[in-house]
C-alpha positions as CSV (number, residue, x, y, z in Angstrom):
1,M,178.5,-65.8,76.7
2,A,175.1,-66.7,75.5
3,A,173.4,-69.4,77.5
4,D,169.8,-70.7,77.2
5,A,167.2,-71.6,79.7
6,N,168.2,-75.3,79.5
7,Q,171.7,-74.8,80.5
8,D,173.1,-74.9,84.1
9,L,176.7,-74.1,85.0
10,L,179.0,-75.2,87.8
11,I,181.3,-72.3,88.5
12,G,183.9,-71.3,91.1
13,S,186.6,-73.2,92.9
14,R,185.0,-76.7,92.4
15,T,185.7,-76.4,88.7
16,G,189.3,-75.2,88.8
17,G,191.0,-77.4,91.3
18,T,191.2,-74.8,94.0
19,A,188.4,-76.1,96.3
20,N,189.0,-77.3,99.8
21,L,186.9,-79.4,102.1
22,G,184.8,-76.3,103.1
23,S,184.3,-75.0,99.6
24,E,180.7,-74.5,98.5
25,W,179.3,-75.7,95.2
26,D,178.4,-72.7,93.1
27,L,175.7,-73.2,90.5
28,L,174.5,-70.8,87.9
29,V,171.0,-71.8,86.7
30,F,168.8,-70.2,84.0
31,G,165.1,-69.9,84.0
32,G,162.2,-67.4,84.3
33,P,160.6,-65.8,87.3
34,E,158.4,-68.9,87.9
35,S,161.5,-71.1,88.0
36,Y,163.1,-68.8,90.5
37,A,160.0,-68.9,92.7
38,R,159.9,-72.7,92.6
39,R,163.5,-73.0,93.6
40,R,163.0,-70.6,96.5
41,A,159.9,-72.5,97.7
42,A,161.5,-76.0,97.3
43,N,163.1,-76.4,100.8
44,E,164.4,-79.9,100.0
45,L,166.8,-78.3,97.5
46,H,168.2,-75.8,99.9
47,R,171.7,-76.8,101.1
48,G,174.1,-74.8,103.1
49,D,177.0,-76.0,100.9
50,V,175.4,-74.9,97.7
51,D,175.2,-71.4,96.3
52,C,172.5,-71.4,93.7
53,L,172.5,-68.2,91.6
54,A,169.4,-67.9,89.4
55,V,169.5,-66.0,86.2
56,V,165.9,-64.9,85.4
57,D,166.3,-62.5,82.5
58,G,169.4,-63.7,80.7
59,D,171.8,-61.3,82.5
60,E,170.9,-60.5,86.1
61,F,171.3,-63.2,88.8
62,Q,170.4,-63.5,92.4
63,S,170.7,-66.1,95.1
64,A,167.9,-68.7,95.0
65,W,168.2,-69.4,98.7
66,G,170.4,-69.0,101.7
67,S,171.3,-66.2,104.2
68,R,174.2,-64.8,102.1
69,L,172.4,-63.0,99.4
70,K,174.4,-62.6,96.2
71,S,173.4,-60.7,93.0
72,G,175.1,-59.4,89.9
73,M,175.1,-59.3,86.2
74,L,176.7,-61.8,83.8
75,S,177.3,-58.9,81.4
76,K,179.9,-57.6,83.8
77,W,181.9,-60.8,83.5
78,R,184.0,-61.6,80.4
79,W,183.2,-65.1,79.1
80,D,185.3,-67.2,76.7
81,R,183.9,-70.5,75.5
82,T,186.8,-72.9,75.5
83,G,185.0,-76.1,74.5
84,P,181.6,-77.7,74.1
85,S,181.3,-78.1,77.9
86,E,183.7,-75.6,79.3
87,A,184.2,-71.8,79.5
88,H,186.5,-69.4,81.3
89,Y,185.3,-66.1,82.8
90,I,186.7,-63.2,84.5
91,E,184.5,-62.3,87.4
92,A,184.3,-58.8,88.9
93,K,184.1,-58.7,92.7
94,G,183.0,-55.6,94.6
95,Q,182.6,-52.0,93.7
96,G,184.4,-48.8,94.5
97,A,182.9,-45.4,95.5
98,N,179.5,-44.8,93.9
99,G,179.5,-48.3,92.4
100,A,181.8,-47.2,89.6
101,A,185.1,-49.1,90.0
102,Q,185.7,-52.8,90.3
103,L,187.9,-53.6,93.3
104,S,189.2,-57.0,92.1
105,T,188.8,-59.5,89.3
106,R,189.7,-63.1,89.0
107,Q,189.7,-65.7,86.2
108,R,187.5,-68.7,86.8
109,R,186.4,-71.8,85.0
110,A,182.8,-72.9,84.3
111,V,181.6,-76.4,83.4
112,L,178.5,-76.3,81.3
113,K,175.7,-78.9,81.7
114,C,172.7,-79.0,79.3
115,S,169.5,-80.0,81.1
116,A,166.7,-81.9,79.5
117,P,164.3,-79.5,77.7
C-alpha cells in the first residue's frame, strides 16, 4: 500500500472491534528522520496506552517512544485498500530460525486519516 507523508493510520484491535479495556491505540505515522526525532523528544505526546510506529523511509518503521520497542517493514505486510479511508492488511508476526520463516500472520484493519499538509 502506498502512503504519503501526510497520512496517519490507526491500526490493530481498535479498528476491528476486538479491543478490550486494556487495548492500546496503535498508530502508524509517516514522516522523515526529523519528524521521528521530534516525536521522540516531545514527552507530552508519550502515552503508555499508545504505540506510535513511525515510518521514516516509506517502508521501515520503529517505535517513536515507549519501553516496548517495535520495528518492522511495511513491505512484509500485504495491504489491500478497501475504501477511501480503510484498508485491510495481513501482518506478519515473529520470525523462525535465522529470521527466515514467519511464525504467524493475522488479518487486520487500518483506518486512514489524512493530515493537513
